[in-house]
KOLTILUM-645557 format. One line per field, with one value per atom (N, C-alpha, C, O): x, y, z; chain; residue in one letter. Coordinates in Angstrom, 1 decimal. Last residue first. Layout:
! KOLTILUM-645557
px = (X ...);
py = (Y ...);
pz = (Z ...);
chain = (A ...);
resn = (a ...);
! end
This chain:
! KOLTILUM-645557
px = (39.2 40.2 40.5 41.4 37.6 37.0 38.0 37.6 37.7 38.6 38.0 37.9 36.2 36.0 36.9 37.0 36.5 36.8 36.6 36.9 33.7 35.1 35.3 34.4 32.1 32.1 33.6 34.5 32.4 32.6 32.6 33.1 29.8 31.1 31.3 30.3 27.3 27.7 29.2 29.7 27.2 27.4 27.8 28.5 24.7 26.1 26.2 25.4 21.8 22.4 23.8 24.0 19.9 21.2 21.7 22.0 16.4 17.6 18.8 18.7 13.7 14.8 16.0 16.5 10.4 11.7 12.8 12.7 7.2 8.2 9.5 9.7 4.9 5.5 6.5 6.7 3.3 4.6 5.4 6.5 0.8 0.8 2.2 2.3 1.3 0.5 0.6 0.5 2.9 3.5 2.7 3.2 0.9 2.1 2.7 3.1 -1.0 -1.4 -0.2 -0.2 0.6 0.2 -0.3 0.0 1.0 2.1 1.7 2.4 -1.6 -1.0 0.3 0.6 -2.0 -2.8 -2.2 -2.2 -0.1 0.0 -0.8 -0.4 -1.1 0.2 0.4 0.9 -3.5 -3.5 -2.2 -2.2 -2.5 -3.3 -3.4 -3.3 -1.3 -0.5 -1.2 -0.6 -3.4 -2.3 -1.5 -1.0 -6.7 -5.5 -4.3 -4.3 -8.7 -8.2 -7.0 -6.4 -9.6 -10.2 -9.7 -10.2 -8.4 -8.1 -8.7 -8.4 -9.4 -8.1 -7.8 -7.0 -11.8 -11.9 -10.5 -10.5 -10.8 -11.5 -11.6 -11.4 -9.5 -8.8 -9.5 -8.8 -11.6 -10.5 -9.7 -9.2 -13.2 -13.8 -12.6 -12.6 -11.4 -12.0 -12.5 -12.2 -11.0 -9.9 -10.4 -9.8 -13.6 -12.9 -11.7 -11.5 -14.2 -15.0 -14.2 -14.2 -12.3 -12.2 -13.0 -12.6 -13.3 -11.9 -11.8 -11.3 -15.9 -15.7 -14.3 -14.2 -15.2 -16.0 -15.8 -15.7 -13.8 -13.1 -13.9 -13.2 -14.5 -14.7 -14.0 -13.6 -12.1 -13.2 -13.4 -12.5 -9.7 -11.0 -12.2 -13.3 -7.4 -8.2 -9.5 -10.3 -6.4 -5.6 -6.4 -6.2 -8.4 -8.3 -7.5 -7.9 -7.9 -9.2 -9.1 -9.6 -5.3 -5.5 -6.8 -6.9 -5.8 -5.0 -5.2 -5.2 -7.5 -8.0 -7.2 -7.7 -5.6 -6.8 -7.5 -7.9 -3.9 -3.4 -4.6 -4.5 -5.7 -5.1 -4.6 -4.8 -6.1 -7.2 -6.7 -7.3 -3.5 -4.2 -5.3 -5.4 -3.1 -2.3 -2.9 -2.7 -5.2 -5.3 -4.4 -4.8 -6.3 -5.3 -5.4 -5.7 -9.6 -8.7 -7.6 -7.9 -11.7 -10.3 -9.3 -8.2 -14.0 -13.6 -12.1 -11.5 -16.0 -14.6 -14.3 -14.2 -18.9 -18.3 -17.0 -16.9 -20.6 -19.5 -19.0 -18.8 -23.6 -22.8 -21.7 -21.9 -24.6 -24.3 -23.5 -22.9 -27.2 -25.8 -25.6 -26.4);
py = (24.5 25.6 26.1 27.0 22.4 23.7 24.8 26.0 19.2 20.3 21.6 22.0 16.2 17.5 18.5 18.6 12.7 13.9 15.2 15.2 10.8 11.3 12.6 13.3 8.3 9.6 10.1 9.8 4.8 5.9 7.2 7.3 3.4 3.5 4.7 5.5 0.8 2.2 2.2 1.3 -1.1 -1.0 0.5 1.2 -0.2 -0.5 -0.4 0.2 -1.9 -0.8 -1.1 -2.1 -2.9 -3.3 -2.0 -1.0 -3.2 -2.4 -2.9 -3.2 -4.8 -4.9 -4.2 -4.5 -3.7 -3.8 -3.9 -3.1 -5.4 -4.4 -4.6 -5.5 -6.3 -6.5 -5.4 -4.4 -6.0 -6.5 -6.7 -7.2 -5.1 -6.1 -6.8 -8.0 -3.2 -4.3 -5.5 -6.6 -1.4 -2.1 -3.3 -4.4 -0.6 -1.2 -2.0 -3.2 0.6 -0.5 -1.3 -2.5 2.8 1.8 0.5 -0.6 4.2 3.6 2.5 1.5 4.9 4.0 3.4 2.2 6.7 5.5 4.5 3.3 8.7 7.9 6.6 5.6 9.6 9.0 8.2 7.0 10.8 9.7 8.9 7.7 12.7 11.6 10.5 9.3 14.3 13.7 12.6 11.5 15.1 14.3 13.6 12.5 14.8 15.5 14.6 13.4 13.6 13.6 14.5 14.9 13.1 14.3 14.4 15.2 10.9 12.1 13.3 14.5 8.9 9.4 10.7 11.5 8.3 9.0 9.6 10.7 6.8 8.1 8.9 10.1 4.7 5.5 6.9 7.9 3.5 4.1 5.1 6.1 2.6 3.6 4.3 5.5 0.8 2.0 3.1 4.2 -1.1 -0.4 0.9 2.0 -2.0 -1.3 -0.5 0.7 -3.2 -2.1 -1.3 0.0 -5.3 -4.2 -3.0 -1.9 -6.7 -6.2 -5.0 -4.0 -7.5 -6.6 -6.0 -4.8 -9.2 -8.0 -7.0 -5.8 -11.2 -10.4 -9.1 -8.0 -11.1 -11.6 -10.7 -9.6 -11.2 -10.6 -11.3 -12.0 -11.6 -12.2 -11.6 -11.6 -10.6 -9.7 -10.3 -9.6 -12.7 -12.3 -11.4 -11.4 -12.7 -13.8 -13.4 -13.8 -10.2 -10.5 -11.6 -11.6 -10.7 -9.6 -9.8 -9.7 -12.7 -13.0 -11.9 -12.3 -11.3 -12.4 -12.8 -13.0 -9.4 -8.9 -10.1 -9.9 -11.1 -10.3 -9.8 -9.8 -12.0 -12.9 -12.2 -12.7 -9.6 -10.3 -11.3 -11.4 -9.2 -8.2 -8.9 -8.7 -11.4 -11.2 -10.2 -10.4 -10.9 -12.0 -11.8 -12.2 -7.5 -8.6 -9.6 -9.3 -7.0 -6.8 -7.9 -9.1 -6.7 -6.8 -6.6 -6.0 -4.6 -5.6 -5.6 -4.6 -4.2 -3.9 -5.0 -6.2 -2.6 -3.8 -3.4 -2.4 -1.6 -1.2 -2.6 -3.5 -0.1 -1.2 -0.8 0.2 1.8 1.7 0.4 -0.1 1.3 1.5 1.2 0.5);
pz = (21.7 21.7 20.3 20.2 21.9 21.7 21.7 21.7 20.7 21.2 20.9 19.7 21.6 20.9 21.6 22.8 20.9 21.7 20.9 19.7 19.9 19.6 20.5 20.8 21.9 21.2 20.9 21.7 21.2 22.1 21.3 20.2 19.2 19.6 20.5 20.6 18.6 19.1 19.5 20.0 15.6 17.0 17.4 16.7 13.1 13.5 15.0 15.7 12.2 12.9 13.4 14.0 9.6 10.3 10.9 10.2 9.8 9.5 10.2 11.4 8.6 9.6 9.0 8.0 8.2 7.6 8.7 9.6 8.3 8.6 7.9 7.1 5.7 7.0 7.2 6.4 3.5 3.3 4.6 4.5 4.5 3.4 3.3 3.1 6.4 6.8 5.8 6.1 4.8 5.9 6.4 6.7 3.0 2.5 3.6 3.4 4.7 3.9 3.4 3.4 5.6 6.6 5.8 6.3 3.2 3.9 4.9 5.0 2.7 1.8 2.4 2.2 4.9 4.7 3.8 4.1 4.4 5.6 5.5 6.0 1.9 2.0 3.2 3.2 2.9 1.9 1.9 1.8 4.5 5.1 4.1 4.5 2.6 3.7 4.3 4.5 0.9 0.4 1.5 1.3 1.7 2.1 1.6 2.0 -1.0 0.4 0.5 -0.5 -3.5 -2.8 -1.4 -0.6 -4.4 -5.2 -4.5 -4.9 -2.8 -2.5 -3.2 -2.7 -4.0 -2.8 -2.4 -1.9 -6.2 -6.4 -5.2 -5.2 -4.8 -5.7 -6.0 -6.0 -3.4 -2.7 -3.6 -3.1 -5.5 -4.6 -3.8 -3.7 -6.8 -7.5 -6.6 -6.7 -4.7 -5.3 -6.0 -5.9 -4.2 -3.2 -3.8 -3.4 -6.7 -6.2 -5.2 -5.2 -6.7 -7.7 -7.3 -7.5 -4.5 -4.5 -5.4 -5.1 -5.3 -4.1 -4.1 -3.7 -7.5 -7.7 -6.5 -6.7 -6.2 -7.2 -7.4 -7.4 -2.6 -4.0 -4.9 -4.6 0.1 -0.7 -2.0 -2.5 1.6 2.0 1.3 1.9 0.7 1.6 2.0 2.6 -0.8 0.3 1.3 2.5 -2.8 -1.9 -0.7 0.4 -4.0 -3.4 -2.4 -1.3 -5.0 -4.0 -3.2 -2.0 -6.8 -5.7 -4.6 -3.4 -8.6 -7.9 -6.7 -5.6 -9.5 -8.8 -8.0 -6.9 -10.9 -9.7 -8.9 -7.7 -12.9 -11.9 -10.7 -9.5 -14.3 -13.7 -12.6 -11.5 -15.2 -14.3 -13.6 -12.4 -16.9 -15.8 -14.7 -13.5 -19.0 -18.0 -16.8 -15.7 -19.5 -19.7 -18.6 -17.4 -20.5 -19.4 -19.5 -19.7 -22.4 -22.8 -21.7 -21.9 -20.6 -21.6 -21.9 -21.6 -17.9 -18.4 -19.4 -19.0 -17.0 -17.7 -18.2 -18.9 -14.2 -15.1 -15.7 -14.9 -12.7 -13.1 -14.1 -14.8 -9.9 -11.2 -11.5 -10.6 -7.5 -7.8 -9.3 -9.9);
chain = (A A A A A A A A A A A A A A A A A A A A A A A A A A A A A A A A A A A A A A A A A A A A A A A A A A A A A A A A A A A A A A A A A A A A A A A A A A A A A A A A A A A A A A A A A A A A A A A A A A A A A A A A A A A A A A A A A A A A A A A A A A A A A A A A A A A A A A A A A A A A A A A A A A A A A A A A A A A A A A A A A A A A A A A A A A A A A A A A A A A A A A A A A A A A A A A A A A A A A A A A A A A A A A A A A A A A A A A A A A A A A A A A A A A A A A A A A A A A A A A A A A A A A A A A A A A A A A A A A A A A A A A A A A A A A A A A A A A A A A A A A A A A A A A A A A A A A A A A A A A A A A A A A A A A A A A A A A A A A A A A A A A A);
resn = (e e e e f f f f d d d d v v v v p p p p r r r r p p p p a a a a q q q q r r r r e e e e p p p p l l l l h h h h l l l l d d d d v v v v g g g g g g g g h h h h h h h h s s s s r r r r f f f f r r r r e e e e s s s s s s s s g g g g l l l l w w w w s s s s l l l l v v v v p p p p d d d d e e e e h h h h s s s s a a a a a a a a v v v v l l l l d d d d v v v v l l l l i i i i k k k k r r r r v v v v e e e e a a a a e e e e l l l l s s s s r r r r g g g g n n n n d d d d r r r r a a a a r r r r e e e e r r r r l l l l e e e e e e e e k k k k v v v v p p p p e e e e p p p p l l l l n n n n r r r r i i i i l l l l l l l l q q q q a a a a m m m m);
! end
């Protein structure tokens, strides 16, 4: 496998990558590798399948969304005349 050295990476970016790696149970190196492989592979995927995959990752990372639904009301009468 090839090796890649990244210089002058901003410290906040490195910290965010460390947090992502920790959250995903991976080393920093493994997390960056996964991000790069997924990004390159995604450019060759069906865009709909790619969107579905990213949506699933978003939901699994951020949880669901609670929507406020209004109470149901009686239907309005319809006059067909």
